[in-house]
N, C-alpha and C positions, 0 to 999 in steps of 0.2 A: 652202754650194748660193749661184750664182751671183744675183744679184737680177737680174726681169724687165726689160726695158727697153721705156719707155714715152714714143713720141714725143709732144708736142703741137703744131700748127703752129696758128696765129693770128695774124692782123694787128692786135689788140686788144693790147695788154701787158699790159694788167689781168687778163687771163683768163689769159696765157700763165702771168703770175708767181705766179697766185692757185692756178693748176692744178699746176703741177711744185711747188711751195712744197706742194700737201696730198699729190700722189702721194710725195715723199720721206717724208713724214712716215707713209705709208700701206706705208716700205717700198721701194718701188719706184724700178730706175735714169731717173728723170726728168731727160730736155731739152727742148729748144724749138726751133720755129724762126719766123720773122716772114712766109715769105711760102711759098708751093708749093715754088717753084724750089730756097731755102736746104730745105725738107723734106724734097724728092726727093734734092737730093747727103745728107742727114745719112741718110735712108734705106740709098744704096749704103755708104757708110760704115759704119756702124752696126749695120744690120741690128737695126731694135727688135724686140720682141715683138707691140705694139701700139700704135696709130695713134689721137688722137683727134684729129681736124681738122674746123679751121671750113669750112662751105660757101662764103660770101662773101668772098673775098681779094680784092686787085689780082693781076692779069697771070692766075693761075692758079686755077680755080675748084677744090673741092675735088671736084667727080667726077673733075675730070683730074688731079688730085693721085692719085685712086683709081687710075686708071686705071695711072697710070706705075707705083704700088707694087704692083700685082698682078704687072706686066708683070717689075719687077725680084724680086719674090717675094711666090709665091701664095699661101703660108701664114703671109704678115704679117698678122696681123686688126686691122679699121679701124671707128672709130668717127665716125660723121658728127655734125656740132652743125649742126644747123639752125634755122633758124625758126620759130613754129608756123604761118604762114599757108606754108609752101613743103612743103607735103605731096608736091608732085609731084616734088618732091628726093628726098625719103627712098624713096619707089619708085624711081628709079632708081639709087639708091646702092645698094641693095639688090638689082637685078637687075645689078650690074656685079660683086659681090661684098662688099660691106658686111657689116660683122658685125649690124651695129644703128645706131642714130641716136640723139639726144640731142635735146630740144626747149630753146629759151632760155625764159626764165632755167632753167638749168643748175639740176636738184634732186640734190642733193652725192650724195644717201643711193642714188638710181637709177645715178651715176654710177659708182659705188663697187661696186654691186651688177652692173651691167651688165660695168666692167672684168674684176671675178672670172669672171663666166662666160665671157667673150670670150680669157681666157687658161687658165680650167683647159678648152673646146674644144680651143685648141690643143696643149693638153697632149695631150688624149686625141685629135689628131688625128696627132699625132707619134706615137703609143704604140702605135697599130694600124698607120698605117703599116711602123713597123722592125718588126711583128708579121708583116705581109704579104708586106716583103722578106727577113726570116730565114727564114720558111717556102716561099716562093716560091723561093729558092735552095737553101735545103737540101733539098726536094723531093726527091725521087727514084722513081717507082712501082716501078719494078725492085726497088729497098733494101726494100721497105715488103712489097707482094703477094708474094707466092711459092706457085710453082707450075708445074707442066708438064702436069699431067692434063687429060682434055676439061673437066670442069668449070669446071677454072679459066682454061683457055684461052675459053671462053663467058663468064665476068666480065671477062675485059681484053677480048671484042669489047665489050660490053655499053658498059663504062667510056670506048674509043674514041668509041661513037655517042652518048651521055650528053652528055662534057664537051663536043663542038661546039655544044652549046646548052646554054640556060638551063631546061631543060623539069622540071618536079617529080618527083622521084623518089620508091619507095618501095624502103628495101632489107631484104629479112627473112631471117630467120637464125637459129640456136641463139646463145644467148649463148656468146661469143667464138671465133663464127668472122671478126671481122674489118669489122662494118659500118660504125663508123666510118673503119675505113682506105680503104675503100671509097668512102666518102662524099668522103675528102679526096682521093684520088687524080681523082677525078671532076671536085671542086674546082681542082686544082692542075695539072691537067692540060690544062687549054680554056680558053675564052671566061673565065674569073673570076678568073684564075689571081693577077692583080695584085690582085684587091680581098678584104675580109675574111672568114675563116672562123669563123663563129660556131655552137660545140658546144653542145644545152642539153641536159641532163638530167632527161628530163618528170618521173621519179622523185625527184627530190634535194630537191623542195621542198612547200610542200603547194600549196593551188587558189587562195587568194589568193595567195601569196610568188611563185607560176611566174605567174600574170597578170601579177603588178607586172614579173615579170621580163624576162615576153615585151612586153608595151608600154609598159610604164616608166609612172609616176605621177606627179601634180600635187602640190604640196604641199600638206598639209592632205586625201590622199586618204584616209590614213587614220593609225590611232594610230602615232604613232613618222616620220612622211613629214615630215619637217622643209623637202625642198627635193625643186624638180623632180627627175625620175630618167630618162632615157635608158631604153626596154628593147632588149634584144635583135635587135629589129626595124629599130629604126632604127640600132642601131652597125652591122648589119648591110651598111647601106646599100644597095650595087648586087651585093652579092657572094653568099655560101651564109648560111643558116642551116638547120643541121643539127639535126632533132629526134629524140633517144634516146627511144626507147621510147614512143613517139608513141599504143601501146593504153591506156596510163596514165590519159591526161588524161582531165578530168572532160565531164561531159557538157555543162556549162552553156563550158566551155573551149572544146569541140569544133565549138560554135555559133558561138564567135566567129574560129576558125579557116580555118572555114567561110566567111565571111564577107570575110575577108583574102584568100582564094584567088578568090572572086567576084571579089568590087570592087577590088582591090588597095587598103588604107586601111584605116585603125585609128585609136582614139583610144587616149590614154595613161589613166590609171587615175582615176577623177576629173576628167577635162578633156573637153571641147568641141572643141578644134582634131581637125579629121581631117588626119591626116597620109598621106603616100603610101607605100603599100611597093613598095622597087623589087627586092627581094632574090628571090634563086632558093629555093624551099624543096626539101630533103630528109630524108626523113623516116624512122627503121629502128624494128621490133620485135624481137622474141625469138618473139613469139605470130602466130598464125593469123589474120589481122584478117577477112579471109573471113568464117571458124568464127564470131566475134565480131557479126560484119555479121549473121549467120542467128540468133545468139542471143540478138540484140535490143540487144548493149553494146556496139556502136560504129556510129556515124550511115552509115547505107550512102554519101548524097552527100556527105561529105567522104574518105569510102574511094572512090570514084572519082575526087575531084579530087584524091588524093593519089595514086593508081595509076595516073598518065598512063605512065611506064614504071616498071617490074617488076625488078629483082635480086633473086634468091633464092640465098643462100648456102650452099654445099657443108659439111656438118659434117666434121669430120678424118676419119671411120670411113668416110665416101662418099670419102677421096683419100689413101689409106693410102699411097699409089707418093710423095707429096710431103710427107714426112714426112720421110726421110731429108735431102731440100735447108732442109725449114725447120728438123730439127736444127742444120745445119753455118751456116744464117744467125743462129740464135740464140747458137751459140757462140762465133761472131767476135761479134756485138752484146755478149753479156754481159760476155767478155773483158773488153772495152773497159772497159766502164762498173764490173768489179769489180779492174781491173788485174791479171786471172788470167789461164794460160795453158794451159789444159782444151782442148785440140786432139787428144788420140786420144780415137777411138770405138771399141771392140772391136765384131765384129760380133755378139756373143751380148746387150751391151748397145743395138745398134741394133735387134737383133730383140724385144727387150721391147717397145721404143720405139714401132716397126712394129705391133707386135700388141693393146697395149694399147686398150683402148676409151677412147676420150678424151673423156668425158663432158661437160668446159668447155673443147674445143677446142685451138683454137690458143694461147688465154689460159693451158689450162691445161700445153700442153707446155712452154710459156715459163716457169711460173713453177714447173715440176718442174725444167727444166735451170738454172734459175739457185739451187735450193737444191741441187744437186748438183753445181753449179760453186765454190760457198761450202763446202762441206763437202769435197770435192776438196783433196788435199794436194800432189799432181806433175799432170801435165798426159794425166791418163789420167780419160777420165769411167769412174767406179768403179760397179759394178754397185750395192753395197751402199746407195752413195748415192741411186740410184734409190726416192727415195720413192713406191712408187706405192700406192693403195688395199689391196691384194689384199697388196700384199709390205710394208706396214707392219710385220707382225709379226716379220719377219725384219730388217727395217731395225734396230729395235731390240732384238734377239735376245732374244724374250721365250719361256720357257719355260711359260707359257701365259696364254693374254689374260687369265684369269678372275684372275692377279693381279695385275692395274695399274688401277686409279683412273685419270679423263679428266685429274685434276691430276699423276697420277704421266707420264702421257703426256707432257701439258703442259712440265711440268717438265723431263724429259729431252731433251726437243728442244729446246726454248729453251738449254740448258744446255749441248748437242751443238754447236748456230750459233754459240754466244759464242765457245766454245774455237775453233773452226777459224775465227772471223773475228778471235782475237787480240782476243778485247772489245772491238771496233769495234762500238758499241750504234747508232750510226748505221747502220750498213749493216745488221745484224741486224735492225734492228725492219724497215726494208725487206726484207730476207729473209723476215721470217716475216709480214710482212702487217699488222702493225701498228705504232700512233702512238708517240714515243718515251717521252713519259709512262709510256704502260700499260708499253714494256717496263722501265721504272726502276721500277712498281710493282710486278710480275709478280718480277724479280728481288730486291724487298725481302720480298714475301710467300713467294717458296719460299726464302730464305736460299740465295740465290747466291753462290758468292763465287770469283774469277778463280785457278782452279789454275796 
């Protein structure tokens, strides 16, 4: 990995030499300039990651150097060195985009920490930029949300209306209907498309960890918090934060979310500094929030704050006519992922798929097709490989369901998937919906061998 470049600009030779020697010992690629003009020339030729610059220098001040640097590359981080009585300079430097300042005489430990934070911040910024650029370039709503039925046309209309503003939006629908896909469509189709999209699963973490995940925390806020951490609301910046399964948030966090929506500000856990909230909030739930409010299980004031625009996603049972379109979409997608060529769907198989009661909605349909494609040996989607709940008995050719234990069924299914995938364990784990270590454990427990 290439060493990070740090440029020191100072007219005091002893400070230049001391700092560059120290930085080289810290494994940085350090170099220096004796005045602002030489420093700017080096910035153009070397494009450093970080600049440490004195304010008082002949010909060009540190503020003038900062302005030139930001014109060359706004992503270069800049630390200003100031005397204690130059606090007004510090304010101007921060306003013009400096990352931080260090007072003279230099505290080497503080400088070390500030450098690390500045470089970490630059890396995070670049990472988010890459994610934004990749997601924005690759995102095509027509390739994600499939449907020609009236309910879906209404959804597309809502997406168009909502994406042109930053209005708070509540997305409701059964599990597997594509709530996050709709949120992403809104984000990437309109005014927020060049900003971060930050999803948060509100059921995945305990209350304490979720609070830290959302708002961040300061060092020492709780056991194990060894450094400051930015939360999702900060990372989202002026983009979108998507709160999935909002109905599962605790009463305590509901109060804090309400304050954010009302005041547009928050503090990190254990901190006192007020941070402005610029992100647009979208929330989703598979439950009826109005009913939870009526039962006293969700704050009414928070519900109304979230429910500025409401999008209700239809279940797959309510739009059966879209199933053939979805089947074709998923066949193309899964064939590419698994390097297969299952492209033919017999009419009888399509009828089975259209008439099945998809409790898990679009997600269940996709998973069922993935299993079927994995198990297929040719280019035809075969009936016996469509493993639906009511056809499990036929798929495994049971003479009597009572003759087999749950372990027997699991063993047979794992073995069948492994054999069809030529024992590619990584792909098999993905199809089975389990981790690779779990698959290895089951292979050992069931004493499965490659046939």
